[in-house]
C-alpha angles and dihedrals in degrees: 000000000000135000106271116238088227088077084085088073091069095092094169095049112129104168127037114180115178102145126140099026134110096259116158134181127052132306105267115243088220087080084081086077091062092087094164091061113125102164126039113176118176103151126150102019133109096257114155137176125065135305108266115246089223087076085095088073091065094085092160093056113127102166127033107177118170105143125148099034135107098258115157135188127050135301105271114242089230088076087083089075091068098095093163096054113118101171130041111175117172101144123143099031135111098256123150140183129062128310104262117247088220089076084081087073093060090091095169092058115128103163122040107175117171104147124145100031134104100257115156137186129053130319103260113244087218088080084078088074091067099097094171096050113129103166125039109175118170101147127148099023132111096259117149143174129065125323104254114243088218088079085078087074092066092094095174094053113131103167129033119177122178098148121143096030099120095180094065108114142180129045134313105270113244088218089075087074089078091067093102094170096053114123102165126040116173120177095150118154099012130123098256118149136185129044133315106263115240089232088076087074088068090071096099094175096050112129103164124036112174118179100146124139097030 
């Protein structure tokens, strides 16, 4: 079955865990009325439709996890209002459009995981404002353009995965060498050109560097 729209009447609801079921239909926009909600976990269902723009009303939301569904459409720009959100996990869906620049306002974000969708456009340089970001995983999309040098400002970043985005172009920014906490860097199967900057050797914690098929 689907998530009933009446769930929006639960004004004191803080945690909604519905993962690993057989839920179909779309996420009801009435969830925007659950302004106390801090955790919304909908992974591994058959949910379709788009993400409701009213998600911007959920200013207490910490975790939005909806991976492994059939969600379509783009990430609404209103998601940038969610300053308390630490995890956004939408991988393995059917989402399209560009990654909204407003994500740069989600300054509490630690995990941004959007692999296995159909996202296009460039990586927004505004992601460089996410000083707490630890995981940036955008692999297997249709993302293009140059890798923004501003990503070098994400000093807490531990994992960066951009593999499988064949439209990425340009060189590896030397600014990434300042990511001293990075352990995994995967740019396999992209369109990168040029040489590996010597600054990469400053990544003393780096365990996995994958640049094959470029």
